[in-house]
N, C-alpha and C positions, 0 to 999 in steps of 0.2 A: 173328912169324906161324910156326906150323911148317909145313914144307914137305909138301907134299902127297905120300901114299904111293901107289905104282903099281904095281898088281900084274897081270901077264900070265896067264893060263890057270890062275888058283890063288887060291883063295880064303885070308884071311887064316889064318896057323898057331894063332893064339889068337884065340878067338870076340871078337866086338866087340859091346859092349854098348850099348844106347840108340842104335841104329843109324837113319838117317833116311836112306831108301833111294827112289833113283831107278832105272828100268832104259829105256834107249833107245841111239839111234845118237849122238844130239848131234850130227850134224854141221850145223858153222857155229857151234854157240852162240849161236843167234839168239835174239832177243828172247823168246820162249816160252821156251827153255832158261833163259835168265836169271829171269824170272819161277818158272822149278822151283827153280832152285838158292836163289835168294834165301829162298822160303819155307822150303827144306831147312834152311839156316843159321838160319834164326830158331830152327825147331825146336829143332835141334841146340843151338844156345844155352842155348833156354829149360830144356831137361832135361841139360845138360851129357853131350851125346852127341856122335855122329860123324857127318856127311853124308859119304854114299855112292853113288856113280854107278857103275852096272854097264853098260858100253856092248860093244863088238863090236871086233875088230882088220880084220875085214871086213864089208862092209854086206851084212843077209841079201838084199838083191835078187841079188847075185852070185851066191850059192848056188843060187837057183831060177830063174835066167837068166844061165847063163855067157857067153854069147853078147852080152849086153848091155853097151853101153858105158858105164860109170858112172863120175862124174866127182865128188868129195867137194868138199864149199866149204873143209872144212879136212883138213889132213893130223894125222895123231897129235900130232906136236910141237905144232902150235898149237892142236889141241884141248886139250892139258894145258896149254900155258901159260894158255888162256881159263878155264878150270876152279879152274886154280890162284890165279888173279887174282881170281875170284869165291870163293872161300876154303873149295874143297870140300877135303875130307878124304883121300878115298880113293876113288880110280878103279879098276875091276878090269876089264880087257878081256877079254874071250872071244872066242876063234873061234868065229865063228858056223859049225857043222858040220851034218851030216845028223842027227847024235844028238843036238844041240842043239835043232835044228828039228824033232824026232820028240818032244821032251819037252812035255808036257801042261805047263800052267800051276802045276797045283797040284803036280806032281813038281817043277818049275823053283822054285816057292816053298819046297818041301821042302828041295831043295838047297842055295841060299840062306841058308837058316834055320840049317841046320846050322852055320854060321859069322858069322853076323849073327841077334843079335836085334835083331828088326825092330822098334821103337817106333811109327814112321811111313813109311808108304810116300806119294809125291808123285809123282803121273801127269799129264801133258797130259790133257786131256779126251777125246781121241781115240785113245788108246795100248792096244795088244792084244801080247799076248806070248802064246808056248806053242804049240804044236801047232795050225794052223787058224787063228792067230789069236785062241783061245777067251779068253784070257787078258785080257776088255775090261773096263772099269769096271765094268758090273754085276755080272759074274762076280767080278770082284776084291774087288769091297766085300760080297758076300755071303760070302765064304771068310774074308776080313780076320778078322774076330772067332776063326776057328778057331786062325789062326797068333797072334791076340792083338797086331795092330797095327791102326793106325787109317790109313785111305785119306784124302789129300786130293787133290781133284781142281781143276788149275790151268785155267782157261778159254783159249779161243780167246783169242790176242793180236792187234792190228790194228796196222799202219803205213800211215799214209795213207790210214786206211779199207780196206785190204786186208788179208785173213787173212793172218797168217805162216804159213808152214813150210818145212823144208828144199827141197821143190820145188819150190816157187814163186821162191826164191832162186836156184837152177839155174838156172830158165828165166828170170828178170831177168837173170842173169849170160849166158845165150847169146844172148840178143837187145839184148846192151849195153845193157840199162837199170840202170846201174850205181848211180844214185841211187836208184832202189828198192830194189835189193839192201842197199844200205848201209840205208837204212831201216829194212829188217826187221831187218838184222844188230844195229843199234842199238850201234855200238861206241862212240861218244859218250856213250850212256846209264849206262854206268857206268865 
């Protein structure tokens, strides 16, 4: 298996064709993230493309609320190991800055499309990006044809009947419910 390429604050120098892209924090790389990556890998394999995760060096909440004490579930090294284990080809880490936060979802898609020919975008059911979180599933689905990609939405994932999210995992860890956190992380499932 080829090693995962990691880029920090840079898009690739050469355009990547047939890119299957997802965007998000991917904190914890929990079972919802795993469902996204598995779908990405499936499509990338079918089309001879590359799976690409665009994520952040700092959590967006830290920019908007600098006094908020935020604890990530996984650090960058752990996240990289988990994503590589899942077979991701390229991870792009961006600093979440005010400039990035003020970019509309359209501008952001234009920017990443400069170096990634997006074949398919795979996002979680409630994902939003861009200024004021306007890049929601509905708006992205409307604009996808303009950029020439298909949008695939991964439904909410559940562990023991509980909806999985990074926030819920952090809450479970803080309340010492390690069993619940582990079931949402699902490390034994892949």
